[in-house]
C-alpha positions, 0 to 999 in steps of 0.5 A: 535619111535625118531631118533638122529642125530649128526647135528649142529642143531635141529629142526624136520624134516621128513625122510622115514625110513623102519622099523625094522623086528619086530612083529608090523612093520612087519605087516605095510610094506614099508616106514614110517615116523619117527620125526629127532630132531637135533642139537640146540633148539634155534636159537641163539645155532646154530653156522650159525646163530652167525656167520652171526650175527657177519658179520653183526656186523662188516660191522655196524661198518666199516660203522659206523667208515666212515662219507663218507659211511654213507652220501653215502645214496644209498650204505649204504642201499645197504650194510646193507640191504645185510648184514642183510639178511643173518642173517635174512635168517638163522633165517626164515629158522629155524623157518621153521622146514623143513630141505628142507626149511632151506636149501633153505634159508640157500643158499639165506643167503649165497648169502646175505653175498656174496652180503655184502661182494661185497659192502664191496669191493665196498667201498674201490673202492669209498674211504670210508674207506680203504683195513684194515677197511674192513678186519674183516668184510670181514673174518667174511664173510668168515667164515659165507660163510663157515659155511652156506656150512657146514650146507647146505651139512649136511641136503642134507640127509634129503631133498629131490632132485627135479629130483629124485622125478619128473616123467619124461615128455616123455614116455620110447622109445618104444622096439620091434616090433610095434603094430596097438596101438603104 
């Protein structure tokens, strides 16, 4: 069976669910994998991808309108790479089809957008453009980061937690009287 979730994306993931009390499921007790479908069928439908793209295009416009930013090759390369990486990591995570991997790449995308916002401020500090020229890009950056955070939060029920799935390496402390087998 397919379980539909009200998340803002469409992709397949495996979720372990307890079978309902029916005669068929009574024959197979325990947890069964069930495919979960979510939100958008195409990458371009994702609000998070759209927000990351708006940010990237706003950064490109800032650089395009600043002759000194265009000629500072190292700065330009760092800023444009960080801005484009946000959108690219959203795309890569979406195409992995697993909630845990998608959440991982969303974290990388958020970091890249944060890095690009830092480079935007550095461009102001270097005198390539003023705060007003970078304001729209920074606004789009905050919007993209908030959208990414919201999506990662909504994916958390569908991702495995490492701490809960790892076994402890140390045995439980001994309780009771010791024997020669201890």
